[in-house]
KOLSE-93324 format. One record per residue (C-alpha): x, y, z; residue in three letters; residue number from 1. Coordinates in steps of 0.02 Angstrom, whole numbers, plus 50000, padded with zeros to 5 digits. Layout:
N
- u;v;w;res;n
- X;Y;Z;ALA;NUM
...
END
This chain:
601
- u;v;w;res;n
- 50899;47995;49190;MET;1
- 50797;48106;49314;ASN;2
- 50807;48291;49306;LYS;3
- 50881;48356;49468;PRO;4
- 50726;48430;49548;SER;5
- 50651;48261;49535;GLU;6
- 50775;48179;49619;ASP;7
- 50754;48314;49750;ILE;8
- 50581;48291;49766;LYS;9
- 50610;48104;49786;ASP;10
- 50722;48123;49922;ARG;11
- 50639;48259;50035;LEU;12
- 50458;48244;50113;ASP;13
- 50349;48388;50085;ILE;14
- 50282;48383;50253;ALA;15
- 50448;48371;50353;GLU;16
- 50512;48513;50248;LEU;17
- 50357;48612;50272;ILE;18
- 50355;48581;50464;GLN;19
- 50537;48654;50484;GLU;20
- 50435;48825;50441;TYR;21
- 50264;48807;50520;ILE;22
- 50173;48665;50639;PRO;23
- 50069;48549;50540;LEU;24
- 49927;48442;50598;LYS;25
- 49867;48270;50541;LYS;26
- 49709;48274;50443;ALA;27
- 49669;48110;50384;GLY;28
- 49804;48065;50247;ALA;29
- 49859;48248;50229;ASN;30
- 49899;48375;50347;TYR;31
- 49842;48561;50385;LYS;32
- 49902;48712;50445;ALA;33
- 49880;48902;50477;CYS;34
- 49937;48985;50326;CYS;35
- 50099;49096;50335;PRO;36
- 50064;49183;50167;PHE;37
- 49908;49271;50247;HIS;38
- 49845;49290;50420;ASN;39
- 49693;49170;50480;GLU;40
- 49652;49079;50637;LYS;41
- 49562;48927;50551;THR;42
- 49692;48818;50464;PRO;43
- 49657;48826;50281;SER;44
- 49835;48773;50206;LEU;45
- 49833;48585;50167;MET;46
- 49996;48466;50117;VAL;47
- 49991;48302;50026;SER;48
- 50124;48213;50059;VAL;49
- 50067;48073;49921;ASP;50
- 50063;48203;49789;LYS;51
- 50199;48310;49860;GLN;52
- 50107;48473;49845;ILE;53
- 50039;48596;49941;TRP;54
- 49884;48718;49924;HIS;55
- 49799;48852;50034;CYS;56
- 49613;48869;50006;PHE;57
- 49613;49054;50086;GLY;58
- 49731;49138;49972;CYS;59
- 49734;48988;49817;SER;60
- 49919;49002;49835;LYS;61
- 50011;48817;49811;GLY;62
- 50117;48713;49714;GLY;63
- 50280;48587;49762;ASP;64
- 50426;48603;49881;ILE;65
- 50509;48720;49769;PHE;66
- 50364;48856;49753;ALA;67
- 50354;48837;49946;PHE;68
- 50536;48886;49978;VAL;69
- 50530;49006;49843;MET;70
- 50372;49090;49924;GLU;71
- 50435;49075;50105;MET;72
- 50629;49132;50074;GLU;73
- 50593;49255;49927;GLY;74
- 50699;49149;49815;LEU;75
- 50706;49133;49624;GLU;76
- 50693;48956;49570;PHE;77
- 50864;48932;49534;ILE;78
- 50930;48983;49705;ASP;79
- 50772;48875;49786;ALA;80
- 50853;48733;49682;LEU;81
- 51017;48744;49747;LYS;82
- 50956;48772;49929;MET;83
- 50856;48599;49911;LEU;84
- 50996;48503;49806;ALA;85
- 51108;48537;49968;ARG;86
- 50965;48485;50094;LYS;87
- 50940;48335;49983;ALA;88
- 51112;48288;49955;GLY;89
- 51093;48304;49756;VAL;90
- 51237;48371;49659;GLN;91
- 51201;48496;49531;LEU;92
- 51291;48522;49379;ARG;93
- 51382;48702;49365;ALA;94
- 51327;48809;49219;PRO;95
- 51444;48766;49064;ALA;96
- 51444;48962;49034;ASN;97
- 51474;49079;49192;PRO;98
- 51352;49206;49112;GLU;99
- 51217;49089;49156;GLN;100
- 51238;49112;49350;GLN;101
- 51099;49218;49415;SER;102
- 51127;49373;49472;LYS;103
- 51067;49334;49655;ARG;104
- 51184;49205;49648;SER;105
- 51334;49318;49601;LYS;106
- 51301;49448;49732;LEU;107
- 51293;49306;49861;LEU;108
- 51462;49251;49813;GLU;109
- 51537;49417;49812;ILE;110
- 51468;49442;49986;LEU;111
- 51546;49291;50065;GLU;112
- 51701;49322;49973;LEU;113
- 51688;49511;50057;THR;114
- 51649;49431;50230;THR;115
- 51813;49319;50228;GLU;116
- 51904;49463;50168;PHE;117
- 51842;49581;50328;PHE;118
- 51865;49428;50433;HIS;119
- 52043;49396;50380;GLN;120
- 52095;49582;50403;SER;121
- 52034;49568;50588;LEU;122
- 52124;49403;50627;LEU;123
- 52276;49450;50541;LYS;124
- 52310;49617;50471;SER;125
- 52412;49756;50584;LYS;126
- 52290;49866;50553;ALA;127
- 52147;49748;50627;GLY;128
- 52231;49767;50788;GLN;129
- 52128;49912;50858;ALA;130
- 51975;49809;50815;ALA;131
- 52045;49647;50905;ARG;132
- 52071;49765;51063;ASP;133
- 51898;49843;51064;TYR;134
- 51831;49668;51045;LEU;135
- 51933;49611;51195;LYS;136
- 51844;49758;51302;THR;137
- 51677;49688;51259;ARG;138
- 51745;49525;51316;GLN;139
- 51687;49440;51147;VAL;140
- 51787;49281;51123;SER;141
- 51872;49214;50995;GLU;142
- 51742;49062;50970;GLU;143
- 51605;49209;50943;SER;144
- 51723;49312;50831;ILE;145
- 51739;49155;50712;THR;146
- 51548;49087;50734;ASN;147
- 51491;49253;50684;PHE;148
- 51629;49294;50565;LYS;149
- 51661;49463;50618;LEU;150
- 51786;49582;50519;GLY;151
- 51890;49718;50520;TYR;152
- 51859;49843;50366;SER;153
- 52023;49934;50315;PRO;154
- 52049;50122;50317;ASN;155
- 52072;50126;50147;LEU;156
- 51965;50191;50006;TRP;157
- 51971;50052;49882;ASP;158
- 52051;49893;49990;ALA;159
- 51888;49787;49955;LEU;160
- 51845;49847;49766;SER;161
- 52030;49799;49715;ASN;162
- 52010;49649;49815;PHE;163
- 51853;49592;49718;LEU;164
- 51930;49667;49554;HIS;165
- 52063;49528;49581;GLN;166
- 51933;49399;49606;LYS;167
- 51852;49438;49432;GLY;168
- 51695;49550;49488;PHE;169
- 51650;49706;49415;GLN;170
- 51605;49879;49479;ASP;171
- 51420;49839;49425;ARG;172
- 51402;49699;49522;ASP;173
- 51499;49763;49661;ILE;174
- 51398;49912;49671;LEU;175
- 51236;49807;49669;ASP;176
- 51312;49700;49819;ALA;177
- 51295;49879;49916;GLY;178
- 51480;49872;49936;LEU;179
- 51544;50030;49853;ILE;180
- 51484;50217;49824;ILE;181
- 51481;50302;49667;LYS;182
- 51591;50474;49688;ARG;183
- 51513;50622;49657;GLU;184
- 51567;50736;49508;ASN;185
- 51709;50620;49471;LYS;186
- 51712;50451;49390;SER;187
- 51735;50295;49493;GLY;188
- 51697;50234;49645;PHE;189
- 51740;50210;49843;TYR;190
- 51709;50074;49963;ASP;191
- 51556;50098;50083;ARG;192
- 51636;50037;50232;PHE;193
- 51800;50095;50290;ARG;194
- 51888;50083;50480;HIS;195
- 51742;49986;50553;ARG;196
- 51712;49840;50644;LEU;197
- 51601;49742;50534;MET;198
- 51453;49627;50579;PHE;199
- 51395;49501;50424;PRO;200
- 51201;49489;50407;ILE;201
- 51141;49332;50362;ALA;202
- 50973;49278;50286;ASP;203
- 50875;49125;50390;GLY;204
- 50978;49012;50292;GLN;205
- 51139;49068;50351;GLY;206
- 51181;49155;50189;ASN;207
- 51260;49334;50189;ILE;208
- 51147;49459;50121;VAL;209
- 51232;49633;50187;GLY;210
- 51339;49697;50324;PHE;211
- 51319;49815;50492;GLY;212
- 51485;49923;50515;GLY;213
- 51533;50002;50683;ARG;214
- 51643;50149;50694;ILE;215
- 51804;50122;50772;MET;216
- 51832;50189;50946;PRO;217
- 51956;50340;50947;GLY;218
- 51990;50529;50904;PRO;219
- 51887;50500;50737;ASP;220
- 51733;50421;50836;GLU;221
- 51626;50567;50836;ASP;222
- 51650;50608;50649;GLN;223
- 51519;50477;50572;GLY;224
- 51379;50383;50603;ALA;225
- 51404;50253;50754;LYS;226
- 51331;50117;50652;TYR;227
- 51299;50100;50465;ILE;228
- 51220;49956;50369;ASN;229
- 51207;49904;50188;SER;230
- 51078;49994;50075;PRO;231
- 50926;49908;50018;GLN;232
- 50989;49785;49883;THR;233
- 50917;49643;49796;MET;234
- 50967;49525;49940;LEU;235
- 50970;49655;50076;TYR;236
- 50805;49731;50159;ASP;237
- 50840;49780;50337;LYS;238
- 50650;49765;50367;SER;239
- 50645;49580;50305;ARG;240
- 50785;49530;50416;ILE;241
- 50828;49481;50578;LEU;242
- 51013;49464;50639;TYR;243
- 51067;49296;50703;ALA;244
- 50911;49230;50643;LEU;245
- 51007;49073;50546;ASP;246
- 51085;49039;50725;LYS;247
- 50946;49047;50822;ALA;248
- 50796;48972;50743;LYS;249
- 50820;48800;50804;SER;250
- 50840;48863;50984;GLU;251
- 50678;48957;50965;MET;252
- 50588;48807;50908;ARG;253
- 50652;48703;51042;ARG;254
- 50610;48827;51168;LEU;255
- 50457;48887;51095;ASP;256
- 50500;49058;51121;TYR;257
- 50611;49184;51040;ALA;258
- 50692;49335;51132;VAL;259
- 50709;49507;51011;ILE;260
- 50860;49625;51063;VAL;261
- 50891;49799;50960;GLU;262
- 51080;49785;50924;GLY;263
- 51206;49674;50857;TYR;264
- 51317;49662;51001;MET;265
- 51173;49627;51117;ASP;266
- 51127;49470;51006;ALA;267
- 51307;49412;51000;LEU;268
- 51341;49435;51197;ALA;269
- 51168;49320;51226;SER;270
- 51235;49183;51124;HIS;271
- 51395;49195;51179;GLN;272
- 51324;49155;51359;ALA;273
- 51237;49011;51289;GLY;274
- 51054;49095;51268;VAL;275
- 51047;49080;51080;LYS;276
- 50859;49105;51052;ASN;277
- 50887;49279;51026;VAL;278
- 50892;49384;50853;VAL;279
- 50920;49567;50855;ALA;280
- 50794;49705;50747;SER;281
- 50975;49797;50694;SER;282
- 50929;49951;50778;GLY;283
- 50766;49968;50655;THR;284
- 50579;49981;50738;ALA;285
- 50512;49796;50739;LEU;286
- 50430;49775;50576;THR;287
- 50274;49661;50517;LEU;288
- 50400;49571;50415;GLU;289
- 50523;49538;50545;GLN;290
- 50362;49470;50663;ILE;291
- 50314;49351;50519;ASN;292
- 50496;49277;50509;LEU;293
- 50479;49241;50686;ILE;294
- 50295;49158;50677;LYS;295
- 50397;49028;50563;ARG;296
- 50473;48960;50730;TYR;297
- 50370;49015;50872;THR;298
- 50212;49101;50918;SER;299
- 50302;49159;51085;ASN;300
- 50404;49326;51098;VAL;301
- 50518;49410;51238;ILE;302
- 50551;49599;51184;LEU;303
- 50711;49649;51280;ALA;304
- 50741;49816;51228;PHE;305
- 50841;49980;51320;ASP;306
- 50757;50043;51453;MET;307
- 50761;50222;51397;ASP;308
- 50639;50329;51323;LEU;309
- 50690;50259;51155;ALA;310
- 50689;50075;51199;GLY;311
- 50512;50094;51285;ASN;312
- 50431;50176;51129;GLU;313
- 50519;50048;51008;ALA;314
- 50441;49893;51137;ALA;315
- 50274;49975;51128;LYS;316
- 50275;49977;50940;ARG;317
- 50334;49807;50935;GLY;318
- 50202;49741;51049;ILE;319
- 50074;49822;50936;ASP;320
- 50146;49724;50776;ILE;321
- 50164;49571;50867;ALA;322
- 49989;49561;50948;LEU;323
- 49907;49590;50784;ALA;324
- 49982;49439;50715;GLN;325
- 49926;49346;50863;GLY;326
- 50085;49318;50948;LEU;327
- 50093;49309;51151;ASN;328
- 50198;49439;51191;VAL;329
- 50320;49474;51362;LYS;330
- 50424;49627;51389;VAL;331
- 50597;49594;51489;ALA;332
- 50638;49749;51607;ILE;333
- 50822;49759;51605;MET;334
- 50918;49806;51761;PRO;335
- 50929;50008;51766;GLU;336
- 51055;50084;51646;GLY;337
- 51099;49921;51560;MET;338
- 51059;49858;51374;ASP;339
- 51071;49669;51354;PRO;340
- 51249;49687;51301;ASP;341
- 51282;49756;51474;ASP;342
- 51182;49644;51565;CYS;343
- 51257;49470;51485;VAL;344
- 51444;49551;51522;ARG;345
- 51406;49590;51689;LYS;346
- 51323;49429;51733;ASN;347
- 51264;49300;51603;PRO;348
- 51157;49231;51761;LYS;349
- 51066;49404;51790;LEU;350
- 51019;49395;51601;TRP;351
- 50935;49225;51604;GLN;352
- 50851;49300;51764;LYS;353
- 50785;49439;51671;THR;354
- 50711;49338;51538;LEU;355
- 50633;49211;51656;ARG;356
- 50551;49355;51730;GLU;357
- 50483;49451;51586;ALA;358
- 50329;49548;51622;LYS;359
- 50148;49528;51534;ALA;360
- 50109;49669;51427;ILE;361
- 50006;49769;51542;MET;362
- 50148;49751;51680;GLU;363
- 50257;49834;51557;PHE;364
- 50130;49965;51536;TYR;365
- 50129;50009;51702;PHE;366
- 50299;50008;51753;THR;367
- 50369;50115;51611;THR;368
- 50220;50241;51634;THR;369
- 50249;50244;51827;PHE;370
- 50436;50291;51795;GLN;371
- 50465;50464;51840;ASP;372
- 50296;50514;51889;LEU;373
- 50260;50601;52054;ASP;374
- 50075;50549;52100;PHE;375
- 50048;50680;52226;SER;376
- 50024;50796;52069;LEU;377
- 49871;50803;51973;VAL;378
- 49964;50827;51816;ALA;379
- 50057;50674;51811;ASP;380
- 49907;50576;51878;LYS;381
- 49822;50642;51720;LYS;382
- 49971;50579;51624;LYS;383
- 49964;50405;51691;ALA;384
- 49783;50408;51645;THR;385
- 49792;50463;51473;ALA;386
- 49937;50342;51451;ALA;387
- 49853;50190;51508;LEU;388
- 49656;50207;51497;ILE;389
- 49678;50166;51297;PRO;390
- 49799;50021;51337;VAL;391
- 49670;49944;51465;ILE;392
- 49515;49989;51331;ALA;393
- 49608;49874;51208;ASN;394
- 49596;49718;51320;LEU;395
- 49459;49597;51261;THR;396
- 49443;49503;51435;ASP;397
- 49325;49611;51550;GLU;398
- 49390;49525;51722;VAL;399
- 49576;49582;51650;GLU;400
- 49510;49747;51613;LYS;401
- 49428;49772;51787;ALA;402
- 49578;49704;51862;HIS;403
- 49692;49843;51793;TYR;404
- 49555;49981;51817;ILE;405
- 49557;49930;52004;GLN;406
- 49770;49936;52004;LYS;407
- 49764;50114;51918;LEU;408
- 49625;50186;52028;ALA;409
- 49720;50123;52182;GLN;410
- 49885;50204;52126;LYS;411
- 49814;50364;52083;LEU;412
- 49708;50360;52242;ALA;413
- 49541;50402;52140;VAL;414
- 49389;50297;52116;THR;415
- 49365;50178;51984;GLU;416
- 49202;50247;51928;ASP;417
- 49309;50390;51853;ILE;418
- 49418;50286;51772;LEU;419
- 49269;50194;51695;HIS;420
- 49206;50349;51620;ASP;421
- 49381;50385;51553;TYR;422
- 49362;50215;51475;LEU;423
- 49194;50262;51404;ALA;424
- 49257;50404;51323;LYS;425
- 49411;50321;51237;VAL;426
- 49281;50184;51168;LYS;427
- 49180;50326;51102;THR;428
- 49329;50420;51021;GLN;429
- 49385;50273;50932;ALA;430
- 49240;50243;50835;THR;431
- 49277;50299;50667;PHE;432
- 49468;50357;50708;GLU;433
- 49537;50248;50569;THR;434
- 49658;50284;50414;GLY;435
- 49598;50319;50248;ARG;436
- 49590;50146;50136;GLY;437
- 49521;50029;50274;GLN;438
- 49340;50034;50337;ALA;439
- 49323;50101;50514;PRO;440
- 49273;49962;50642;GLU;441
- 49139;50012;50743;ILE;442
- 49154;50012;50939;GLU;443
- 48996;49942;51017;ALA;444
- 48916;49950;51197;PRO;445
- 48927;49768;51192;LEU;446
- 49060;49651;51119;LYS;447
- 49006;49611;50940;LYS;448
- 49074;49471;50819;ASN;449
- 49148;49537;50646;LYS;450
- 48982;49497;50551;ASN;451
- 48887;49604;50667;GLU;452
- 49029;49748;50672;LEU;453
- 49047;49755;50477;PHE;454
- 48852;49747;50451;SER;455
- 48842;49890;50568;THR;456
- 48983;49987;50484;GLN;457
- 48904;49960;50311;LEU;458
- 48745;50022;50361;LEU;459
- 48812;50175;50449;SER;460
- 48893;50199;50283;LEU;461
- 48737;50177;50189;ALA;462
- 48633;50306;50314;PHE;463
- 48758;50439;50295;ASN;464
- 48793;50436;50116;PHE;465
- 48642;50361;50031;PRO;466
- 48715;50361;49869;ASN;467
- 48832;50224;49935;SER;468
- 48689;50115;49894;LEU;469
- 48708;50108;49721;GLU;470
- 48862;50014;49762;ILE;471
- 48787;49912;49925;ILE;472
- 48639;49821;49852;ILE;473
- 48701;49734;49715;PRO;474
- 48841;49658;49814;ALA;475
- 48762;49617;49980;ILE;476
- 48606;49509;50016;ASP;477
- 48514;49503;50165;GLU;478
- 48604;49349;50196;LYS;479
- 48764;49437;50214;HIS;480
- 48693;49545;50353;ILE;481
- 48702;49500;50528;HIS;482
- 48530;49434;50577;PRO;483
- 48489;49566;50696;SER;484
- 48506;49706;50555;LEU;485
- 48425;49600;50417;GLN;486
- 48249;49674;50423;GLU;487
- 48326;49839;50433;VAL;488
- 48426;49817;50286;TYR;489
- 48277;49732;50190;ALA;490
- 48182;49899;50229;GLU;491
- 48322;50012;50175;LEU;492
- 48327;49932;50006;LYS;493
- 48145;49934;49970;LYS;494
- 48128;50114;50033;TYR;495
- 48294;50173;49929;TYR;496
- 48229;50073;49770;THR;497
- 48066;50158;49777;GLU;498
- 48137;50332;49831;ASN;499
- 48297;50334;49741;ARG;500
- 48319;50510;49692;SER;501
- 48225;50581;49844;GLU;502
- 48303;50476;50007;PHE;503
- 48299;50552;50170;GLN;504
- 48350;50461;50324;PHE;505
- 48205;50548;50429;THR;506
- 48080;50500;50313;LYS;507
- 48145;50319;50310;PHE;508
- 48140;50318;50489;LEU;509
- 47960;50394;50488;GLU;510
- 47917;50241;50367;LYS;511
- 47983;50106;50504;LEU;512
- 47892;50184;50638;LYS;513
- 47726;50206;50541;SER;514
- 47739;50010;50535;LYS;515
- 47757;49994;50706;ASN;516
- 47939;49915;50676;GLU;517
- 48017;49843;50841;LYS;518
- 48089;49971;50963;ALA;519
- 48253;49890;50938;ALA;520
- 48273;49909;50748;GLU;521
- 48235;50103;50750;GLN;522
- 48356;50113;50887;THR;523
- 48490;50029;50790;ALA;524
- 48433;50142;50644;VAL;525
- 48479;50297;50741;VAL;526
- 48624;50236;50816;GLU;527
- 48682;50191;50635;LEU;528
- 48651;50360;50579;TYR;529
- 48728;50460;50735;LEU;530
- 48895;50381;50682;GLN;531
- 48902;50522;50552;LYS;532
- 48952;50653;50700;ASP;533
- 49120;50549;50724;MET;534
- 49171;50550;50545;LEU;535
- 49323;50647;50489;PRO;536
- 49273;50822;50436;GLU;537
- 49365;50811;50277;ASP;538
- 49282;50636;50242;PHE;539
- 49279;50672;50038;SER;540
- 49161;50569;49917;SER;541
- 49307;50483;49845;ALA;542
- 49330;50411;50042;ASP;543
- 49164;50367;50046;VAL;544
- 49178;50249;49899;ILE;545
- 49347;50180;49956;THR;546
- 49259;50145;50128;GLU;547
- 49115;50069;50043;THR;548
- 49203;49951;49954;GLU;549
- 49319;49907;50087;GLN;550
- 49157;49859;50185;SER;551
- 49087;49771;50053;ILE;552
- 49230;49653;50052;ALA;553
- 49246;49652;50242;ASN;554
- 49058;49592;50270;LEU;555
- 49074;49469;50110;GLN;556
- 49235;49384;50194;LYS;557
- 49167;49385;50368;SER;558
- 49008;49298;50303;TRP;559
- 49107;49162;50189;LEU;560
- 49218;49127;50326;GLN;561
- 49067;49098;50441;GLN;562
- 49006;48959;50320;GLN;563
- 49160;48893;50295;MET;564
- 49197;48875;50475;LYS;565
- 49008;48781;50493;GLN;566
- 49049;48688;50342;LEU;567
- 49225;48613;50424;GLN;568
- 49111;48563;50573;THR;569
- 49004;48463;50459;GLU;570
- 49138;48389;50360;ILE;571
- 49219;48332;50526;LYS;572
- 49062;48255;50582;GLN;573
- 49050;48163;50410;ALA;574
- 49223;48106;50411;GLU;575
- 49183;48038;50588;GLU;576
- 49019;47943;50520;VAL;577
- 49109;47898;50364;LYS;578
- 48973;47964;50262;ASN;579
- 49057;47998;50101;GLN;580
- 48917;48049;49985;SER;581
- 48895;48195;50118;ALA;582
- 49088;48228;50123;LEU;583
- 49100;48250;49960;GLU;584
- 48957;48349;49956;LYS;585
- 49011;48475;50097;LEU;586
- 49196;48486;50023;THR;587
- 49130;48532;49850;GLU;588
- 49015;48679;49937;GLU;589
- 49179;48713;50043;PHE;590
- 49292;48737;49892;ASN;591
- 49155;48844;49807;LYS;592
- 49169;48972;49964;PHE;593
- 49359;48948;49962;SER;594
- 49362;49000;49801;ASP;595
- 49250;49160;49809;GLN;596
- 49349;49215;49969;LEU;597
- 49519;49190;49864;ALA;598
- 49434;49314;49744;GLN;599
- 49385;49440;49867;ILE;600
- 49575;49424;49924;ASN;601
END
């Protein structure tokens, strides 16, 4: 008789399962994809349908369907087993001893019962009438109340805890579920949520993991926080949850874009109006983890936040994070004085129109920056310049950059040359303005590839802090360095080895000149050395070591990635001409580099 896990594997196709999370492309008998567990642009995750396994050659993670779901959903094995058993239609035997129930499963059961308790309190209790009336004023339908399992928490200190005690649960587990609070200076506990409209918060699979509670309108409305959420628990981490994701994910995948709003009511109202690819960040600043959740279903995002100052700043933070993760981002400009909930309730078609007319990022920055500015005032012109030039500087396309410089110049009634001067200053100032613990990326007048950037960066550290060569030389060969700097590095290694205790940059430069080295090399050396002027004043010896080690890792990784990219091209060519011996040799070399890259990561 097969084990349940084997039955599940027999019934579920690994490629179909993984495709529910990330897009797969056919690669011979297998499939490939960009790995969701680390950032990459070149697909390195392979899925074998025959072997029913997956493996990422970039980060070395891999396994069967259980390993994938555990990694993607953050589950223990027993919970991944239950989830996939439901999907496969495999019946699992209940544990003979209730103590065998996992802690996570117990908390999920508590939260499910709590959801039903709050929901019935809203629908049937006399005390829930105020909450029912409030929902009517917000035009929330009975269908939405049911679909989102909205609830009401009674205005009592122990209503929920007494209910859960009757179900056989102990205070320790109820506390771990985030539902009660220990009394100060007294024994016992009291209910966390009292006299609030309750929004159950589900994970991507529909499991309730926490709650948001809105204080009820009335004379006591100003006596507490308008919204309170569950505390962080084993199940609930607000930075890793998007409200309504379980209901929105299929539409996000079908329409190939997601809409992110701020509040529970914003998301609920949109779903009620038929726009169902909408999730909420639950009032928190958008996080990297939330963006990675979105990436499972689409690479296109519309941010629809309130158009007040806080909303604009939240949108800008969201833009930065989403762009860093490779998403395509637009921003919905809400009608004046409205949030998404207001917009939907006033006119659902206006909400749909607002989303259709979502602005490109730069248009959003221009629109929000120009708000409330008087361009007859020099001070306001300077404000607009200070806000927009750094954003324009980050654009990689020169035509796009020129377009927005021209647009800003026209708006400010100044010449483009003046703005180009500002642009050059921004680039220069950005050159070593990075945080500790990561190697600074050097801005160059001409666009450089990663290998050239990291080579420049490493040599700059070497010239500024010669002792760093003790770390650099054993780790970096000429082959790792960009071709334009290989001769400089070779001469540097040789000179440092011969003059270890008396290394001086000026003497090294004189030696280069005496050998009639190319002017370009000398210029490169000087430019590298001058980067020191832009280092932070408190750049310590410990910082030097940290930055050097990170720079070495960056350079090694960029070189390995270059080699692997070239090998991928050669492997594809060998596959096309069916050269099996070459294919095996190239694949072996690719795997060797992949292992080296995994060690660095």
